[in-house]
N, C-alpha and C positions, 0 to 999 in steps of 0.2 A: 633687279636686273644685274647680270654679271658685268664685270669690267673688261670683258674681252672686246678688243677692237676688231674691225673688219680685217685689218692687216694681219692681226694675230691669227684669225681664223683662216685666212689665205695661207699664212705660213704653216699652220698645222696641217692643212690639206696637202701642201707641198711635201712636208715631211712624211706624210702617209702615202705619197705618190698618188694622190687623188686629183683628177682633173675635173673640177666642179664648175658648173655654169653659174651665172649670177643668181638664178632662181634657187639652185641647190645650195649655194652659199647662204642665202637668206634662210632657207629651211634648216640648214645645219646650225646656223647662228641661234635659232630659236631652240633647237634641241639641246645644244650645248648650254644654253642659258638655263634650261630646266634642270639639266644634270648638275651644273655648278651650284644652283640654288638648293637643290636637294642635299648636296654634300655640305653646304654651308649650314643648313638646318641640323644635320646630324652633328656637325662640329659644335653647334651651340649647345646641344644636349649632352654631348660626351663630357664626362668629368673624370678626374683622376681616380675616384673610388670605384669606377666601373671598369673592369678589365676589358680589353679589346678581344672580341671573339669573332669567329667566322660563322658560327652556328649558334642558335639560341639554346640548344641543349648539347651536352657533351656527347661526342661520337667516339666510337672505338671500332677498330677493325676486327672482323671476325675471321680467323684463319682456321683452315682445316689442317689436320695433321698430314704431313707428307708421308704417304704410304706407297712404297714401291710396289708397282703391279707388273703385269706382263710387259716386257720390253722387247722391241724388235731387234733382231740381230742386224748386223750391217747388211748382209745379203738380202734380208726381208725388206729393209728400208729402201734399198736400191732396186728392188725387183720391179717396181712400177715407175721408176724414174724414166723420163724420156731419153736421158743420156747419162752415162756414168763412165768414169775413168779412174783407174787406180783406187777403187774403193770409195770414191767420192762422187757427189753430184757434179755433173758438168753443165755449166750454164754458159750462155753467150757472153763474150767480153763486153763490158759497158764503157770501159775507158780505153782510149788510144794509148799507145806507147808514150806519146808525148805528155800525157796527163799524169803519169806516175811520178 
């Protein structure tokens, strides 16, 4: 069993802005206990001669070559826009003058 107290669990819930009932606190306490015990088991097995990894096998990104293909002109891009002004897309303002 972990060393988490009920007060610590309540504090964690408050930090996460969770309003938990007593029943939910009991359930979360059990779930956190399982998680912390699992981490403790991994910590027991981990040793200095085993490097930390995020995957059991090495991964590498596969990138495709950047190939320039047909590009829309400014007029073509703006042709289907609901509204345009001065060669740019015109969108509704989302900030008030006071927010800037």
